[in-house]
Kinemage of the C-alpha trace (Angstrom):
@kinemage 1
@onewidth
@group {chain A} dominant
@subgroup {mainchain}
@vectorlist {calphas} color= white
{ca met a 1} P -60.152 86.823 37.162
{ca ser a 2} L -59.556 83.307 38.353
{ca phe a 3} L -56.562 82.296 36.775
{ca ala a 4} L -52.863 83.600 36.619
{ca leu a 5} L -49.970 83.787 33.924
{ca glu a 6} L -46.204 83.126 35.509
{ca phe a 7} L -43.851 83.685 32.692
{ca his a 8} L -40.354 81.722 32.756
{ca asp a 9} L -37.497 82.439 29.840
{ca asn a 10} L -38.434 78.569 28.708
{ca gly a 11} L -42.383 78.696 29.768
{ca val a 12} L -45.314 79.337 31.759
{ca phe a 13} L -47.196 78.638 34.763
{ca leu a 14} L -50.506 78.565 34.016
{ca val a 15} L -52.759 78.680 37.421
{ca phe a 16} L -56.529 78.133 37.799
{ca ala a 17} L -58.498 78.503 40.598
{ca asp a 18} L -62.693 78.621 41.813
{ca val a 19} L -64.659 78.535 38.321
{ca val a 20} L -62.646 77.559 35.485
{ca thr a 21} L -64.922 79.083 32.275
{ca asp a 22} L -64.583 78.798 28.332
{ca glu a 23} L -63.293 82.537 28.415
{ca gln a 24} L -60.724 82.168 30.726
{ca leu a 25} L -59.041 79.530 28.800
{ca leu a 26} L -58.933 81.388 25.820
{ca glu a 27} L -58.118 84.684 27.310
{ca ser a 28} L -55.318 83.055 29.195
{ca asp a 29} L -54.096 80.916 26.098
{ca glu a 30} L -54.282 84.283 24.323
{ca gly a 31} L -51.760 85.857 27.085
{ca leu a 32} L -49.596 82.817 26.707
{ca tyr a 33} L -48.874 82.987 23.028
{ca arg a 34} L -48.806 86.484 23.081
{ca his a 35} L -45.636 86.340 25.789
{ca thr a 36} L -42.240 86.398 24.160
{ca tyr a 37} L -40.077 83.792 25.571
{ca pro a 38} L -36.386 84.469 25.400
{ca glu a 39} L -35.136 80.920 24.925
{ca gly a 40} L -38.569 79.434 23.268
{ca leu a 41} L -41.697 78.489 24.960
{ca gln a 42} L -40.450 75.028 25.621
{ca phe a 43} L -43.393 73.885 28.211
{ca gln a 44} L -46.542 74.788 30.321
{ca leu a 45} L -47.271 73.818 33.652
{ca val a 46} L -51.408 73.920 33.945
{ca asp a 47} L -51.955 73.619 37.198
{ca leu a 48} L -56.328 72.846 37.999
{ca ser a 49} L -55.118 71.909 41.574
{ca asp a 50} L -57.331 74.987 43.156
{ca val a 51} L -60.370 74.482 40.809
{ca arg a 52} L -63.333 74.140 42.719
{ca asp a 53} L -65.544 73.639 39.431
{ca phe a 54} L -64.516 72.841 35.683
{ca gln a 55} L -67.442 74.448 33.219
{ca ala a 56} L -65.352 74.549 30.115
{ca ser a 57} L -67.012 73.057 27.208
{ca his a 58} L -65.065 70.378 24.887
{ca lys a 59} L -65.049 72.471 22.275
{ca thr a 60} L -63.028 74.776 23.778
{ca met a 61} L -60.715 72.243 24.458
{ca arg a 62} L -60.524 71.008 21.328
{ca tyr a 63} L -59.767 74.321 19.780
{ca leu a 64} L -57.322 74.692 22.964
{ca gly a 65} L -55.417 71.152 22.123
{ca glu a 66} L -55.498 72.013 18.369
{ca lys a 67} L -53.656 75.198 19.045
{ca asp a 68} L -51.432 73.505 21.085
{ca arg a 69} L -50.221 70.824 18.323
{ca glu a 70} L -49.881 73.205 15.317
{ca phe a 71} L -48.276 75.763 17.342
{ca ser a 72} L -45.926 72.548 18.274
{ca gln a 73} L -45.739 71.564 14.818
{ca ala a 74} L -44.399 75.277 13.698
{ca asn a 75} L -42.071 76.368 16.354
{ca gly a 76} L -40.873 73.388 17.975
{ca arg a 77} L -41.039 71.021 20.964
{ca gln a 78} L -42.948 71.673 23.962
{ca leu a 79} L -43.958 69.775 26.689
{ca ile a 80} L -47.473 70.612 28.664
{ca val a 81} L -48.207 69.032 31.896
{ca val a 82} L -51.932 69.395 33.014
{ca val a 83} L -52.054 69.288 37.403
{ca ala a 84} L -55.467 68.144 37.876
{ca pro a 85} L -56.025 65.500 41.020
{ca thr a 86} L -60.306 66.249 40.930
{ca his a 87} L -62.001 69.268 38.919
{ca gly a 88} L -60.923 69.201 35.130
{ca arg a 89} L -59.409 66.102 35.176
{ca ala a 90} L -62.011 64.726 32.459
{ca asn a 91} L -61.373 67.849 30.325
{ca ser a 92} L -58.114 68.018 30.184
{ca ile a 93} L -58.207 64.510 29.035
{ca val a 94} L -60.208 65.876 25.654
{ca trp a 95} L -58.110 68.326 25.536
{ca glu a 96} L -55.034 65.941 25.561
{ca val a 97} L -56.860 63.730 22.606
{ca trp a 98} L -57.276 67.148 20.441
{ca ala a 99} L -53.121 67.763 21.627
{ca gln a 100} L -51.320 64.556 20.896
{ca asp a 101} L -50.147 64.080 16.871
{ca thr a 102} L -50.509 60.201 16.808
{ca ser a 103} L -48.648 60.463 13.400
{ca ala a 104} L -45.329 60.851 13.961
{ca glu a 105} L -43.077 58.477 16.218
{ca asp a 106} L -41.295 61.190 17.688
{ca pro a 107} L -43.867 63.962 18.650
{ca val a 108} L -43.019 67.649 18.817
{ca leu a 109} L -45.374 67.854 21.369
{ca leu a 110} L -45.628 65.451 24.934
{ca thr a 111} L -48.501 65.846 27.054
{ca lys a 112} L -49.404 64.329 30.591
{ca ile a 113} L -51.647 64.824 32.877
{ca val a 114} L -50.541 64.272 36.510
{ca asp a 115} L -52.185 64.434 40.239
{ca thr a 116} L -49.310 66.740 41.799
{ca his a 117} L -47.049 68.954 41.068
{ca asp a 118} L -44.176 66.887 42.282
{ca glu a 119} L -45.252 64.685 39.762
{ca ala a 120} L -45.211 67.471 37.107
{ca phe a 121} L -41.825 68.596 37.994
{ca ala a 122} L -40.238 65.383 37.700
{ca trp a 123} L -41.976 64.650 34.930
{ca leu a 124} L -41.061 67.978 32.757
{ca lys a 125} L -37.047 67.014 34.673
{ca glu a 126} L -37.147 63.627 32.913
{ca asn a 127} L -37.820 64.932 29.706
{ca gly a 128} L -35.197 67.531 29.621
{ca ile a 129} L -37.036 70.647 30.931
{ca glu a 130} L -34.773 72.985 32.911
{ca ile a 131} L -37.047 75.781 34.203
{ca thr a 132} L -35.369 79.211 33.920
């Protein structure tokens, strides 16, 4: 398994390494949404910095984006930041297009793709997320 979930009271760190496949993305997504967050799922930090090949399909990225958007619409505001300095960046953009709710002036799902962990943590903090 080349991914790990690190759960917090209000969110999750999802770390991928080596090769990312559709199956791994779907398995990790199931795990993170099955978990109970005492303070609610407020954030996801997806770390692709140790990925050397991203083999997931655009179909899977669309599915995940739509699922994230629908979850946030039903359960409240969520922030998702993806650290993708190289591999997985293009697929992350596909995910982001489907995740964003462009019909709302104040969307319940905010997304960002960044190059570094520092940028990810700064963006979460700027948007009111304290990792607990």
